[in-house]
C-alpha positions as CSV (number, residue, x, y, z in Angstrom):
1,M,-202.7,-128.5,-94.6
2,T,-203.6,-129.8,-97.8
3,D,-205.9,-127.6,-100.1
4,E,-208.9,-129.0,-101.8
5,L,-208.6,-129.3,-105.5
6,V,-211.8,-128.0,-107.5
7,E,-212.4,-129.6,-111.3
8,C,-213.2,-127.5,-113.7
9,F,-216.9,-128.6,-115.1
10,N,-215.6,-127.0,-118.4
11,C,-212.2,-128.1,-118.9
12,G,-211.6,-130.9,-116.5
13,R,-208.6,-128.9,-115.1
14,S,-208.0,-129.5,-111.2
15,N,-207.4,-126.0,-109.5
16,P,-207.3,-125.1,-106.0
17,E,-210.6,-124.9,-103.6
18,W,-210.0,-120.7,-103.4
19,A,-209.9,-120.2,-107.0
20,Q,-212.8,-118.8,-108.5
21,V,-212.0,-119.5,-112.2
22,C,-210.4,-122.0,-114.2
23,R,-206.4,-121.4,-114.4
24,A,-206.6,-123.2,-117.7
25,C,-209.8,-121.9,-119.9
26,G,-210.8,-119.0,-117.4
27,V,-214.3,-120.3,-117.0
28,P,-215.7,-119.7,-113.0
29,L,-215.7,-122.4,-111.3
30,R,-219.0,-123.7,-109.5
31,H,-217.8,-124.6,-105.9
32,G,-220.0,-127.5,-104.4
33,E,-221.6,-128.4,-107.8
34,P,-221.2,-131.6,-109.6
35,I,-218.7,-131.7,-112.9
36,L,-221.1,-131.4,-116.1
37,A,-218.8,-132.6,-118.9
38,P,-219.6,-130.6,-122.1
39,A,-221.5,-132.8,-124.8
40,G,-219.3,-131.0,-127.4
41,R,-215.5,-129.5,-127.8
42,L,-217.0,-126.3,-127.2
43,P,-219.0,-125.3,-124.0
44,T,-222.7,-124.7,-124.5
45,D,-223.9,-123.8,-120.8
46,R,-225.1,-120.4,-120.2
47,D,-222.3,-119.3,-117.4
48,S,-219.3,-120.4,-119.7
49,L,-220.4,-118.5,-122.9
50,L,-221.3,-115.6,-120.6
51,S,-217.4,-116.2,-119.3
52,I,-216.3,-116.6,-123.1
53,G,-218.0,-113.8,-124.1
54,A,-216.8,-111.6,-121.3
55,V,-212.9,-112.5,-122.1
56,I,-213.5,-111.9,-126.0
57,G,-215.2,-108.4,-125.0
58,T,-212.0,-107.8,-122.7
59,I,-209.8,-108.6,-125.7
60,L,-211.6,-106.6,-128.3
61,V,-211.9,-103.2,-126.2
62,A,-208.2,-103.6,-125.2
63,V,-207.6,-103.5,-129.3
64,L,-210.0,-101.0,-130.1
65,L,-208.2,-98.6,-126.9
66,G,-204.7,-99.4,-128.8
67,L,-205.8,-98.5,-132.1
68,F,-207.1,-95.4,-130.8
69,V,-204.3,-94.5,-128.9
70,S,-201.9,-95.3,-132.2
71,G,-204.3,-92.7,-133.8
72,L,-203.6,-89.9,-131.3
73,N,-199.8,-90.2,-131.4
74,P,-199.0,-91.7,-135.4
75,T,-195.5,-92.8,-135.8
76,E,-194.1,-91.7,-138.9
77,P,-192.0,-93.7,-141.3
78,S,-188.4,-94.1,-140.2
79,V,-187.6,-94.7,-144.0
80,G,-185.9,-91.6,-145.1
81,L,-186.4,-89.8,-141.9
82,G,-185.3,-86.2,-142.1
83,L,-184.4,-86.3,-145.9
84,E,-186.0,-84.2,-148.1
85,T,-187.8,-85.3,-151.6
86,P,-185.6,-83.9,-154.3
87,T,-187.5,-81.9,-156.3
88,P,-186.6,-81.9,-160.2
89,S,-185.2,-78.7,-161.2
90,P,-186.6,-77.3,-164.6
91,T,-184.1,-77.7,-167.4
92,V,-183.4,-73.9,-169.0
93,Q,-183.9,-73.9,-172.7
94,P,-180.9,-71.6,-174.3
95,S,-182.4,-68.4,-175.8
96,P,-182.1,-67.7,-179.5
97,S,-179.8,-64.9,-178.5
98,E,-177.1,-66.9,-176.7
99,S,-173.7,-68.0,-178.2
100,S,-175.0,-71.6,-178.3
101,A,-177.2,-70.9,-180.9
102,P,-176.1,-72.0,-184.6
103,S,-174.7,-68.8,-186.2
104,E,-175.7,-68.7,-189.8
105,T,-173.2,-69.2,-192.2
106,P,-172.8,-66.5,-194.5
107,A,-173.5,-67.6,-198.3
108,P,-170.2,-67.1,-200.2
109,S,-169.7,-64.3,-202.6
110,V,-169.5,-65.4,-206.1
111,S,-166.8,-63.3,-207.9
112,A,-168.3,-62.5,-211.5
113,A,-165.8,-64.3,-214.1
114,P,-164.2,-61.7,-216.3
115,A,-165.7,-60.9,-219.4
116,G,-164.3,-62.0,-222.5
117,P,-164.2,-60.0,-225.6
118,A,-167.6,-58.2,-227.0
119,G,-166.7,-59.1,-230.6
120,T,-166.3,-61.9,-232.9
121,L,-163.7,-62.7,-235.7
122,V,-164.5,-64.7,-238.6
123,F,-161.8,-66.4,-241.2
124,G,-162.1,-67.2,-244.6
125,T,-161.0,-67.0,-248.2
126,A,-162.6,-63.8,-249.1
127,L,-165.0,-60.8,-248.7
128,D,-168.1,-59.4,-249.9
129,E,-168.8,-55.6,-250.7
130,N,-169.9,-55.1,-247.3
131,D,-166.4,-56.7,-245.9
132,Q,-168.0,-60.1,-244.4
133,V,-166.2,-63.6,-245.0
134,I,-168.2,-65.1,-247.6
135,E,-165.9,-68.2,-247.5
136,P,-164.9,-69.1,-243.6
137,T,-162.4,-71.4,-242.9
138,D,-159.6,-71.5,-240.1
139,T,-156.8,-73.3,-242.2
140,F,-154.9,-72.0,-245.3
141,T,-152.2,-73.0,-247.3
142,A,-149.9,-71.4,-250.1
143,G,-151.5,-69.4,-253.1
144,M,-154.8,-69.1,-251.0
145,N,-156.3,-65.7,-250.1
146,F,-156.2,-64.9,-246.2
147,A,-159.3,-62.8,-245.2
148,H,-161.0,-62.1,-241.7
149,T,-163.9,-60.0,-240.7
150,V,-164.2,-58.6,-236.8
151,T,-167.6,-57.6,-235.7
152,V,-168.1,-55.3,-232.2
153,P,-171.6,-55.1,-230.9
154,E,-171.0,-51.1,-230.5
155,P,-169.3,-48.7,-233.2
156,W,-165.6,-48.7,-232.7
157,G,-165.3,-44.7,-231.4
158,V,-161.7,-45.0,-233.1
159,S,-160.1,-44.4,-236.7
160,N,-157.5,-47.5,-236.2
161,I,-157.4,-50.7,-234.5
162,G,-154.6,-53.1,-233.6
163,E,-153.9,-56.5,-234.2
164,Q,-151.8,-58.9,-232.4
165,V,-150.7,-62.2,-233.5
166,V,-148.9,-64.8,-231.8
167,R,-147.8,-68.5,-232.3
168,I,-148.9,-71.2,-230.1
169,L,-146.0,-73.4,-229.2
170,D,-146.0,-77.0,-228.9
171,D,-145.7,-76.6,-225.2
172,G,-148.5,-74.0,-224.8
173,T,-146.4,-71.1,-224.6
174,E,-146.9,-68.2,-227.0
175,E,-144.6,-66.1,-229.4
176,E,-145.6,-62.9,-230.7
177,V,-145.2,-62.5,-234.6
178,Q,-146.9,-59.2,-234.9
179,G,-147.8,-56.4,-232.4
180,G,-150.8,-55.2,-231.4
181,A,-150.1,-51.4,-232.2
182,P,-153.0,-49.5,-233.9
183,I,-151.9,-50.1,-237.8
184,F,-155.5,-50.9,-239.4
185,S,-157.8,-47.9,-240.3
186,V,-161.6,-48.4,-240.0
187,V,-164.9,-46.1,-240.0
188,P,-165.5,-45.1,-236.4
189,D,-169.4,-45.4,-236.4
190,L,-169.3,-48.9,-237.8
191,T,-169.4,-52.1,-235.8
192,Y,-167.3,-54.4,-238.4
193,A,-164.3,-54.4,-240.3
194,G,-162.8,-56.8,-242.9
195,F,-159.4,-57.2,-244.1
196,E,-157.5,-59.6,-246.6
197,V,-153.7,-60.7,-247.7
198,P,-152.1,-63.5,-249.9
199,V,-151.5,-66.6,-247.4
200,D,-147.8,-66.5,-249.1
201,N,-147.2,-63.1,-247.5
202,L,-147.8,-64.6,-244.0
203,F,-145.6,-67.7,-244.8
204,T,-142.9,-65.7,-245.8
205,D,-143.2,-63.2,-242.7
206,W,-144.4,-66.1,-239.9
207,G,-144.3,-69.4,-241.4
208,P,-146.6,-72.7,-240.8
209,G,-148.1,-73.0,-237.4
210,I,-151.1,-72.6,-235.3
211,Y,-151.6,-69.1,-234.5
212,E,-154.0,-66.9,-232.4
213,M,-155.1,-63.2,-233.5
214,R,-156.3,-60.5,-231.0
215,V,-158.0,-57.1,-232.2
216,F,-157.9,-54.3,-229.9
217,A,-159.5,-50.9,-230.4
218,G,-157.5,-48.6,-228.0
219,E,-156.4,-51.3,-224.9
220,V,-159.7,-53.0,-225.2
221,L,-159.5,-56.3,-226.2
222,M,-162.7,-56.7,-228.7
223,A,-162.0,-60.1,-230.5
224,V,-159.8,-63.3,-230.4
225,G,-159.7,-66.1,-233.2
226,R,-157.0,-69.0,-233.9
227,F,-156.0,-70.0,-237.6
228,T,-153.5,-72.6,-239.0
229,L,-151.0,-71.9,-241.5
230,A,-150.8,-75.4,-243.0
231,E,-147.8,-76.5,-245.5
232,G,-150.1,-78.1,-248.7
């Protein structure tokens, strides 16, 4: 037995006679009614619009139901599942008491330079009534007079002072020509003393050259000066 076919009034698709809706467009079939082709591309009759609305409503209900169910059981993201987000640890700043703190470098101690002689020694060719040199020079030739005055900041405090004389050689070394034993008399309460001798005596005893005189009060060096005995 061959089934009769019913054409859909909406899309024109043939359906079995027993079908209630079109298997192509889903519009309810009208059994026994003439087929009315739609005027346009979309159906405009009431039944078709109701059928289409019912299908759209069903789809919307299904979508809403799916969203509601997914909201009840949210799915956690799979990225980084089970891994804790590392928390940066605070940087520990060293305290001033730690060994990494720069240590203060002690300032170098400054050693005091050894103090030089406290007095002065002046050479010349004559002395005044106060035993002070009045014609200063440090170069002497034969026939001149050799005079010198020693001045100290404090009274001598002794009755005799010593004068050491050394010759300065060409290589910078020294040769002693007169020792520093206390042989010259001074007034203990004074702060100066003057002496003079003919230059010819020095030429006879020491000869020409560059000399350095060092005056001592006891063992304390009081003054230093250089002079030259030059051949005329």
